[in-house]
C-alpha positions as CSV (number, residue, x, y, z in Angstrom):
1,M,29.3,69.6,23.3
2,S,31.1,68.5,26.7
3,S,31.9,71.0,29.2
4,I,35.2,71.4,31.5
5,L,35.1,69.8,34.9
6,S,35.9,72.4,37.5
7,A,38.3,70.9,39.9
8,D,36.5,69.9,42.4
9,V,33.9,67.9,40.6
10,A,36.6,65.9,39.1
11,L,38.3,65.4,41.9
12,E,34.9,64.4,43.6
13,R,34.6,62.2,40.7
14,E,38.3,60.6,41.1
15,F,39.2,60.5,44.4
16,L,37.8,57.1,45.4
17,G,39.1,55.4,42.6
18,I,42.6,57.1,43.0
19,R,42.7,56.1,46.4
20,C,42.2,52.8,45.3
21,R,44.2,52.7,42.8
22,L,47.1,54.3,45.2
23,I,46.3,52.0,48.1
24,D,46.7,48.8,45.5
25,L,50.0,49.7,44.4
26,A,51.1,50.3,48.0
27,A,50.2,46.3,48.7
28,S,52.2,45.2,45.7
29,L,55.3,47.6,46.8
30,D,55.1,46.1,50.0
31,R,55.0,42.3,49.2
32,I,57.7,42.8,47.1
33,D,59.7,44.4,49.9
34,R,58.4,41.4,52.1
35,S,59.4,38.6,49.6
36,A,62.1,36.2,50.1
37,G,65.9,37.9,50.2
38,G,64.0,41.7,49.7
39,P,63.5,43.3,46.7
40,P,65.9,42.6,43.9
41,D,68.4,44.8,42.1
42,D,66.1,45.2,39.1
43,P,66.2,47.7,36.7
44,R,61.9,47.7,36.2
45,L,61.9,48.9,40.6
46,A,63.5,51.8,39.2
47,Q,61.1,53.1,36.5
48,I,58.8,52.0,38.9
49,R,60.3,54.6,41.4
50,R,60.8,57.2,38.4
51,G,57.0,56.7,37.5
52,L,56.3,57.5,41.4
53,E,58.2,60.2,40.9
54,I,56.5,61.8,38.3
55,I,53.3,61.2,39.5
56,A,54.0,63.5,42.6
57,S,55.4,65.9,40.3
58,D,53.5,69.3,39.1
59,G,52.1,69.4,35.7
60,P,49.0,68.8,33.4
61,D,51.6,65.8,31.4
62,R,51.9,63.1,34.3
63,A,50.3,60.7,32.0
64,E,52.6,61.1,29.1
65,R,55.9,61.3,30.9
66,V,55.1,58.1,32.9
67,Q,53.5,56.3,29.5
68,L,57.6,57.5,27.9
69,E,59.4,55.8,31.0
70,F,57.8,52.4,30.6
71,S,57.8,53.0,27.0
72,L,60.6,51.2,24.8
73,P,62.9,53.4,23.1
74,Y,62.8,53.8,19.1
């Protein structure tokens, strides 16, 4: 039987991994911004921005909402 982690324990376990992924994401966006001609007018960048807004919001369903943002409509 598994037990639910406290927020403190979950944060302790996840902090460095989250930090690493955020730095990697920021570096990727910096490379796009510094590329020749600046960032393109591309709908994928708008999706990325909406995904970041979802991540910055509150709620337990952020992963689902980000997944839906990048999913093809059927």
